[in-house]
C-alpha positions in Angstrom: 8.3 -22.5 -6.1 5.5 -22.4 -7.9 2.6 -19.9 -6.9 -0.3 -21.4 -5.3 -3.7 -19.0 -4.9 -6.1 -21.2 -3.1 -9.9 -19.7 -2.2 -11.3 -21.5 1.1 -13.9 -24.1 0.3 -17.0 -22.4 1.9 -15.1 -19.6 3.3 -14.9 -15.7 1.4 -11.1 -15.9 2.5 -8.0 -16.9 0.6 -5.2 -19.0 0.6 -1.8 -17.3 -0.6 1.5 -19.3 -0.8 4.8 -18.6 -2.5 7.4 -18.0 -0.7 5.9 -17.1 3.1 2.2 -18.4 3.0 -0.8 -15.6 3.2 -5.0 -15.4 4.7 -6.5 -12.2 3.1 -9.6 -10.9 3.6 -11.5 -8.2 2.5 -14.5 -6.2 3.3 -14.9 -6.7 6.5 -17.5 -3.6 7.2 -17.0 -3.9 10.8 -19.3 -0.9 12.5 -22.2 -1.6 9.5 -24.6 -2.5 12.2 -24.9 0.8 13.3 -25.5 3.1 9.5 -28.0 0.1 9.1 -29.8 1.0 13.2 -29.9 5.1 11.7 -32.0 3.6 8.8 -34.4 2.0 11.4 -32.8 -1.5 11.5 -31.4 -3.1 14.8 -29.2 -5.8 15.1 -26.6 -7.0 17.4 -22.6 -6.0 16.9 -20.9 -8.8 14.6 -17.3 -7.9 15.1 -16.7 -11.0 18.0 -18.2 -13.4 15.2 -16.1 -12.4 12.9 -12.6 -12.4 15.4 -13.8 -15.3 16.3 -13.8 -16.9 11.9 -10.6 -15.2 11.4 -9.2 -15.7 14.4 -10.8 -19.3 13.5 -8.6 -19.2 9.7 -5.4 -18.1 11.6 -5.7 -21.3 13.6 -6.2 -23.8 10.8 -4.0 -22.8 8.0 -1.4 -20.9 10.2 -0.1 -18.4 7.8 2.3 -15.8 8.2 0.9 -12.8 7.5 -2.8 -11.4 7.1 -3.5 -9.2 4.2 -6.6 -7.2 4.4 -7.7 -6.1 1.1 -9.7 -3.3 2.3 -12.9 -2.1 4.0 -11.7 -3.1 7.8 -14.6 -0.4 8.8 -18.1 0.4 7.6 -18.4 4.4 8.2 -17.8 6.9 5.3 -15.5 10.1 6.5 -16.5 9.6 10.0 -15.6 7.3 12.6 -18.6 6.5 14.4 -18.7 5.6 18.6 -19.1 1.8 17.8 -16.1 1.8 15.7 -13.5 4.0 17.6 -14.8 1.2 21.0 -14.5 -1.8 18.7 -12.0 -1.3 15.9 -8.7 -1.4 18.0 -9.7 -4.5 20.1 -9.7 -5.6 16.6 -7.1 -5.4 14.5 -5.0 -5.2 18.4 -6.0 -8.9 19.1 -5.1 -10.5 15.3 -1.8 -8.5 15.4 -0.7 -9.9 18.6 -1.1 -12.8 16.8 0.2 -12.6 13.4 1.9 -9.8 11.3 -1.5 -7.6 10.0 -1.4 -5.8 6.4 -3.4 -3.3 5.4 -4.2 -2.0 1.8 -6.8 1.1 2.9 -10.2 1.5 0.5 -12.8 3.7 1.0 -13.9 2.9 4.1 -10.9 3.2 6.0 -10.4 6.6 6.2 -8.3 7.5 9.9 -8.2 3.4 10.7 -4.7 5.2 11.6 -5.8 6.3 14.2 -7.2 2.8 16.2 -4.3 1.1 16.1 -1.1 1.1 18.1 0.0 -2.7 17.3 3.7 -2.4 15.5 2.6 -5.8 13.8 0.9 -3.8 12.0 1.9 -2.7 8.8 -0.8 0.5 6.8 -0.1 0.9 3.2 -0.8 2.7 0.1 -4.6 2.9 -1.1 -3.1 2.5 -4.2 -2.0 -0.9 -3.4 0.8 -2.6 -3.6 3.2 -6.3 -3.6 4.0 -8.8 -0.9 6.1 -11.5 -1.3 5.2 -11.2 -5.2 1.5 -10.7 -5.2 0.1 -7.7 -5.6 -3.3 -6.4 -3.3 -5.5 -3.2 -4.3 -8.8 -2.6 -2.6 -10.1 -1.1 -6.1 -11.6 2.7 -5.8 -8.4 3.9 -6.9 -6.6 3.5 -10.5 -3.9 0.6 -8.5 -0.3 1.4 -8.5 0.7 0.4 -11.7 3.8 -1.8 -10.1 1.2 -4.4 -9.1 0.1 -5.0 -12.9 3.6 -6.7 -13.5 2.1 -9.6 -10.8 1.5 -12.7 -11.6 -1.2 -12.7 -9.3 -3.8 -8.9 -8.8 -5.8 -9.8 -5.8 -9.0 -7.1 -5.0 -11.7 -6.4 -3.5 -14.5 -3.9 -3.4 -17.6 -4.6 -5.8 -18.8 -7.6 -3.4 -19.6 -10.0 -6.0 -23.0 -11.7 -5.9 -24.6 -14.2 -8.5 -28.9 -14.0 -8.7 -30.4 -17.0 -9.2 -34.3 -17.0 -9.9 -36.2 -20.3 -9.7 -39.1 -21.6 -11.9 -42.1 -19.1 -9.3 -39.7 -15.9 -10.0 -38.8 -16.5 -6.1 -34.8 -14.7 -6.1 -31.5 -14.9 -4.1 -28.3 -14.3 -4.2 -25.0 -16.4 -2.9 -21.9 -13.9 -3.1 -18.8 -15.3 -5.6 -15.1 -15.1 -6.4 -14.4 -13.6 -9.4 -11.1 -14.7 -11.6 -10.3 -12.3 -14.8 -7.5 -11.2 -16.7 -6.5 -7.5 -18.1 -8.1 -6.1 -20.9 -4.3 -6.2 -23.0 -7.1 -5.0 -25.9 -8.6 -1.8 -23.6 -5.1 -1.1 -22.7 -3.3 -0.7 -26.0 -5.2 1.1 -27.5 -7.4 3.1 -24.7 -6.9 7.0 -24.9 -7.2 7.2 -21.0 -4.1 8.3 -19.4 -3.6 5.4 -17.1 -2.9 2.8 -19.8 -1.0 5.4 -22.0 1.4 6.3 -19.5 2.1 3.2 -18.0 5.3 2.2 -18.6 4.4 -2.2 -18.3 5.2 -5.5 -20.6 2.3 -6.1 -22.4 3.5 -9.7 -22.4 3.4 -9.5 -18.2 0.1 -7.9 -17.9 -1.0 -10.7 -20.4 -0.3 -13.3 -18.2 -1.5 -11.8 -14.8 -4.7 -13.0 -13.1 -6.7 -11.0 -11.4 -9.3 -12.9 -8.5 -12.2 -10.2 -7.1 -12.2 -11.6 -3.3 -16.6 -11.4 -1.6 -16.7 -10.0 1.1 -16.3 -11.7 4.4 -18.8 -9.9 6.3 -21.9 -11.9 4.1 -24.7 -8.9 5.8 -22.7 -5.7 3.6 -24.8 -6.4 0.4 -23.0 -7.0 -3.7 -23.6 -7.0 -7.4 -25.3 -8.9 -9.1 -22.8 -9.7 -11.8 -25.3 -11.4 -13.8 -27.3 -8.7 -13.9 -24.7 -5.8 -14.8 -22.4 -4.7 -17.6 -19.7 -3.2 -16.4 -20.3 0.0 -15.9 -22.2 -0.7 -12.9 -19.2 -2.0 -11.7 -17.7 0.3 -8.6 -13.8 1.1 -9.2 -11.7 2.5 -11.9 -9.7 -0.3 -12.6 -13.4 -2.1 -13.6 -15.4 0.7 -15.4 -12.6 1.8 -17.4 -12.3 -2.1 -19.6 -8.5 -2.4 -17.5 -9.7 -5.7 -15.7 -11.5 -8.3 -18.3 -15.3 -8.3 -17.1 -17.1 -10.5 -19.7 -14.9 -13.2 -19.3 -14.2 -13.6 -15.9 -14.2 -16.4 -15.2 -17.0 -17.4 -11.9 -17.0 -20.2 -8.9 -19.3 -20.1 -5.8 -17.8 -20.3 -2.2 -18.4 -23.7 -2.7 -15.9 -24.1 -5.3 -19.2 -24.4 -7.7 -17.5 -23.6 -11.5 -20.8 -22.1 -12.8 -18.9 -20.0 -16.0 -18.3 -17.0 -17.8 -19.8 -14.3 -16.6 -20.9 -13.7 -20.7 -22.6 -16.8 -20.1 -24.5 -17.0 -17.1 
């Protein structure tokens, strides 16, 4: 069966079909409202809204598993009172309906304390493979085994595109980023991660890397048409492992904007 990786139109969520059907979501940042409150912004909790939206996607697309590609919670390094109150109900409610896999991000410290459902699997922060597809959040070096997967799903950077009109007004939209591994960098770099890779270069050349937009639309982002790869976050991106400049950019409605280097 041919693997299908399908962004859900107008949603920051991904359907992956191979032997099983997976719904993938990243960067929910539950509890960000508490962090904003400490900075002087008062907004109501959005956890119920996120939960309802995810349950609607599960109902509509009927996946076999749900994969969270990191940063379910927001506060670091501690767990806020809001997260203690809301994350357990959020995770356990979903896990009652569908098996749930978590590839933790840099904001997910202590998340294992916030659920008790045996239908939830917590994986390594370096990522891993499910049904032949690689997943890692992006704040650490990836597990080398995932690099030979035909698709590698990652997140962490909250990619956006900033638009500017003739009057100078600007606004940003979240985007999907589709790229490849930079084989030239991997072959020539003296970085220990690359030099120790016991990986078939031809396999790496065929892999596609997909950087997901955040599910939470108030957690900000990086305008990838205003930066270079050194302004990205996470070693896989700042090292040149992922070919940033030749990456293809798509709006959530499916509009192709072209390559980063041409935008």
